[in-house]
N, CA, C and O of each residue as an XYZ file, in Angstrom:
328
protein
N       4.778      1.346     -8.459
C       5.687      0.222     -8.573
C       4.913     -1.068     -8.336
O       3.970     -1.110     -7.546
N       5.322     -2.100     -9.022
C       4.676     -3.396     -8.842
C       5.083     -4.007     -7.507
O       6.037     -3.564     -6.867
N       4.334     -5.043     -7.096
C       4.628     -5.716     -5.832
C       6.041     -6.285     -5.819
O       6.730     -6.214     -4.801
N       6.477     -6.849     -6.941
C       7.828     -7.425     -6.973
C       8.905     -6.342     -6.881
O       9.936     -6.551     -6.241
N       8.678     -5.195     -7.509
C       9.640     -4.086     -7.415
C       9.694     -3.545     -5.987
O      10.769     -3.241     -5.470
N       8.529     -3.428     -5.358
C       8.488     -2.958     -3.975
C       9.144     -3.959     -3.034
O       9.831     -3.568     -2.090
N       8.939     -5.237     -3.284
C       9.561     -6.267     -2.454
C      11.086     -6.200     -2.571
O      11.795     -6.390     -1.583
N      11.584     -5.933     -3.768
C      13.030     -5.786     -3.955
C      13.563     -4.601     -3.149
O      14.638     -4.688     -2.555
N      12.815     -3.494     -3.126
C      13.222     -2.345     -2.308
C      13.220     -2.712     -0.828
O      14.115     -2.312     -0.083
N      12.218     -3.469     -0.407
C      12.152     -3.894      0.988
C      13.366     -4.749      1.352
O      13.957     -4.568      2.416
N      13.734     -5.676      0.474
C      14.884     -6.541      0.748
C      16.187     -5.754      0.843
O      17.123     -6.174      1.524
N      16.247     -4.608      0.156
C      17.425     -3.736      0.247
C      17.410     -2.891      1.515
O      18.388     -2.208      1.821
N      16.288     -2.935      2.264
C      16.187     -2.160      3.500
C      15.679     -0.755      3.279
O      15.810      0.096      4.158
N      15.104     -0.497      2.124
C      14.654      0.850      1.795
C      13.292      1.183      2.401
O      13.117      2.265      2.960
N      12.331      0.274      2.299
C      10.971      0.550      2.762
C      10.844      0.306      4.256
O      11.371     -0.673      4.784
N      10.136      1.209      4.937
C       9.960      1.020      6.369
C       8.521      1.218      6.842
O       8.240      1.033      8.026
N       7.601      1.591      5.942
C       6.230      1.852      6.362
C       5.283      1.718      5.184
O       5.659      1.987      4.043
N       4.044      1.300      5.463
C       2.997      1.250      4.454
C       1.776      1.987      4.984
O       1.515      1.995      6.187
N       1.035      2.603      4.079
C      -0.201      3.280      4.467
C      -1.317      2.805      3.544
O      -1.170      2.791      2.322
N      -2.426      2.420      4.150
C      -3.606      2.012      3.408
C      -4.554      3.202      3.407
O      -5.006      3.657      4.458
N      -4.846      3.697      2.208
C      -5.666      4.906      2.104
C      -6.890      4.643      1.234
O      -6.883      3.770      0.366
N      -7.922      5.407      1.484
C      -9.154      5.303      0.715
C      -8.921      5.860     -0.681
O      -8.347      6.939     -0.835
N      -9.363      5.130     -1.695
C      -9.278      5.597     -3.080
C     -10.318      6.693     -3.265
O     -11.508      6.461     -3.052
N      -9.887      7.864     -3.654
C     -10.804      9.003     -3.782
C     -11.566      8.999     -5.101
O     -12.521      9.760     -5.254
N     -11.173      8.168     -6.049
C     -11.828      8.137     -7.354
C     -12.819      6.979     -7.461
O     -13.928      7.151     -7.967
N     -12.421      5.818     -6.992
C     -13.264      4.624     -7.094
C     -13.405      3.999     -5.713
O     -12.568      4.233     -4.841
N     -14.460      3.202     -5.502
C     -14.570      2.500     -4.215
C     -13.414      1.525     -4.046
O     -13.155      0.710     -4.931
N     -12.734      1.600     -2.944
C     -11.627      0.694     -2.683
C     -10.537      1.342     -1.858
O     -10.655      2.483     -1.412
N      -9.479      0.588     -1.668
C      -8.346      1.013     -0.846
C      -7.051      0.871     -1.628
O      -6.864     -0.106     -2.354
N      -6.163      1.836     -1.484
C      -4.859      1.854     -2.141
C      -3.762      1.669     -1.099
O      -3.974      1.892      0.093
N      -2.593      1.259     -1.567
C      -1.447      1.088     -0.672
C      -0.307      1.978     -1.139
O       0.056      1.985     -2.315
N       0.244      2.723     -0.204
C       1.446      3.520     -0.451
C       2.522      3.067      0.524
O       2.261      2.917      1.718
N       3.721      2.851      0.020
C       4.862      2.516      0.865
C       5.748      3.748      0.976
O       5.808      4.570      0.061
N       6.429      3.865      2.102
C       7.355      4.976      2.312
C       8.733      4.424      2.649
O       8.878      3.388      3.298
N       9.745      5.164      2.177
C      11.110      4.762      2.520
C      11.595      5.598      3.695
O      10.851      6.419      4.230
N      12.824      5.390      4.090
C      13.371      6.058      5.273
C      13.469      7.569      5.105
O      13.490      8.295      6.099
N      13.528      8.054      3.877
C      13.605      9.507      3.663
C      12.237     10.131      3.418
O      12.144     11.340      3.203
N      11.155      9.317      3.447
C       9.811      9.849      3.296
C       9.248      9.803      1.888
O       8.114     10.227      1.667
N      10.011      9.301      0.937
C       9.490      9.183     -0.431
C       8.358      8.166     -0.466
O       8.372      7.181      0.272
N       7.380      8.414     -1.328
C       6.200      7.565     -1.430
C       6.272      6.720     -2.697
O       6.595      7.213     -3.778
N       5.962      5.438     -2.537
C       5.910      4.498     -3.653
C       4.537      3.834     -3.636
O       4.223      3.090     -2.707
N       3.724      4.092     -4.645
C       2.379      3.531     -4.705
C       2.416      2.154     -5.354
O       3.143      1.936     -6.323
N       1.633      1.231     -4.819
C       1.516     -0.098     -5.408
C       0.692      0.009     -6.689
O      -0.452      0.463     -6.666
N       1.284     -0.412     -7.802
C       0.613     -0.338     -9.097
C       0.688     -1.693     -9.799
O       1.411     -2.597     -9.380
N      -0.082     -1.800    -10.880
C       0.033     -2.992    -11.714
C       1.169     -2.773    -12.713
O       1.881     -1.772    -12.636
N       1.336     -3.697    -13.636
C       2.450     -3.596    -14.578
C       2.303     -2.438    -15.564
O       3.277     -2.047    -16.207
N       1.103     -1.890    -15.687
C       0.877     -0.731    -16.570
C       1.038      0.596    -15.840
O       0.948      1.661    -16.450
N       1.274      0.529    -14.534
C       1.446      1.748    -13.754
C       0.165      2.290    -13.153
O       0.157      3.389    -12.599
N      -0.921      1.532    -13.254
C      -2.205      1.955    -12.665
C      -2.262      1.509    -11.209
O      -1.850      0.393    -10.892
N      -2.768      2.369    -10.312
C      -2.870      1.983     -8.903
C      -3.728      0.735     -8.721
O      -4.750      0.571     -9.387
N      -3.307     -0.135     -7.819
C      -4.059     -1.350     -7.503
C      -5.019     -1.012     -6.366
O      -4.605     -0.519     -5.317
N      -6.307     -1.283     -6.588
C      -7.340     -0.992     -5.601
C      -7.846     -2.297     -4.992
O      -8.038     -3.288     -5.696
N      -8.058     -2.286     -3.674
C      -8.534     -3.464     -2.951
C      -9.932     -3.206     -2.421
O     -10.275     -2.073     -2.081
N     -10.743     -4.261     -2.352
C     -12.127     -4.121     -1.906
C     -12.252     -3.771     -0.436
O     -13.168     -3.050     -0.044
N     -11.347     -4.271      0.372
C     -11.438     -4.020      1.812
C     -10.028     -3.866      2.397
O      -9.027     -4.217      1.771
N      -9.993     -3.337      3.595
C      -8.722     -3.097      4.277
C      -7.995     -4.415      4.543
O      -6.767     -4.473      4.471
N      -8.742     -5.465      4.849
C      -8.119     -6.760      5.133
C      -7.333     -7.276      3.920
O      -6.228     -7.799      4.068
N      -7.908     -7.125      2.728
C      -7.192     -7.550      1.515
C      -5.933     -6.715      1.304
O      -4.890     -7.242      0.918
N      -6.035     -5.419      1.556
C      -4.876     -4.534      1.401
C      -3.784     -4.893      2.414
O      -2.602     -4.919      2.072
N      -4.181     -5.168      3.653
C      -3.211     -5.564      4.684
C      -2.477     -6.850      4.279
O      -1.264     -6.969      4.449
N      -3.234     -7.798      3.747
C      -2.630     -9.062      3.315
C      -1.574     -8.817      2.236
O      -0.507     -9.431      2.257
N      -1.872     -7.924      1.296
C      -0.899     -7.628      0.239
C       0.334     -6.930      0.806
O       1.454     -7.208      0.379
N       0.136     -6.026      1.763
C       1.290     -5.371      2.390
C       2.209     -6.420      2.993
O       3.426     -6.347      2.824
N       1.640     -7.397      3.698
C       2.459     -8.442      4.323
C       3.161     -9.315      3.290
O       4.222     -9.872      3.573
N       2.589     -9.439      2.109
C       3.247    -10.199      1.046
C       4.445     -9.440      0.479
O       5.425    -10.044      0.044
N       4.355     -8.119      0.491
C       5.410     -7.280     -0.081
C       6.502     -6.989      0.934
O       7.687     -7.124      0.631
N       6.110     -6.591      2.138
C       7.090     -6.155      3.131
C       6.558     -6.377      4.539
O       5.355     -6.283      4.781
N       7.450     -6.668      5.451
C       7.091     -6.797      6.863
C       7.425     -5.469      7.530
O       8.489     -5.303      8.126
N       6.488     -4.524      7.414
C       6.748     -3.187      7.930
C       5.506     -2.661      8.649
O       4.436     -3.267      8.596
N       5.668     -1.543      9.311
C       4.551     -0.911     10.009
C       3.475     -0.492      9.002
O       3.781     -0.066      7.889
N       2.199     -0.624      9.419
C       1.076     -0.277      8.552
C       0.216      0.763      9.241
O      -0.153      0.609     10.406
N      -0.098      1.818      8.517
C      -1.059      2.818      8.989
C      -2.287      2.753      8.103
O      -2.184      2.580      6.888
N      -3.464      2.896      8.727
C      -4.707      2.916      7.969
C      -5.288      4.316      8.005
O      -5.140      5.044      8.986
N      -5.948      4.677      6.923
C      -6.632      5.956      6.827
C      -7.928      5.854      7.627
O      -8.957      5.449      7.086
N      -7.887      6.219      8.912
C      -9.038      6.049      9.794
C     -10.161      7.028      9.499
O     -11.292      6.804      9.932
N      -9.887      8.102      8.780
C     -10.920      9.078      8.466
C     -12.056      8.439      7.676
O     -13.220      8.796      7.860
N     -11.723      7.500      6.802
C     -12.727      6.859      5.966
C     -12.998      5.414      6.373
O     -13.548      4.647      5.583
N     -12.634      5.044      7.550
C     -12.765      3.648      8.012
C     -14.213      3.157      7.950
O     -14.443      1.965      7.745
N     -15.193      4.052      8.123
C     -16.590      3.641      8.138
C     -17.043      3.084      6.790
O     -18.062      2.395      6.743
N     -16.340      3.346      5.702
C     -16.703      2.800      4.394
C     -16.572      1.278      4.353
O     -17.261      0.618      3.576
N     -15.710      0.731      5.168
C     -15.400     -0.687      5.107
C     -16.345     -1.530      5.953
O     -16.181     -2.748      6.026
N     -17.314     -0.916      6.582
C     -18.243     -1.661      7.461
C     -19.413     -2.189      6.702
O     -20.285     -2.835      7.283
């Protein structure tokens, strides 16, 4: 889902958590949002391709632009960002 679609879900009270995870295909970080029932919504561009960020800080900034919710980071791969 695009940032604007995810923001609309947040305004409806649907989204309650975001997770920043390491992209397993390309260097970068992806964002997944979760709703209250545990469904996952990945941040994508308008073509449906996942949006990848260069660093965790950039991904965190985008999460805050979309929703004011709890953020979890994928600490297993945290050393990649150093």
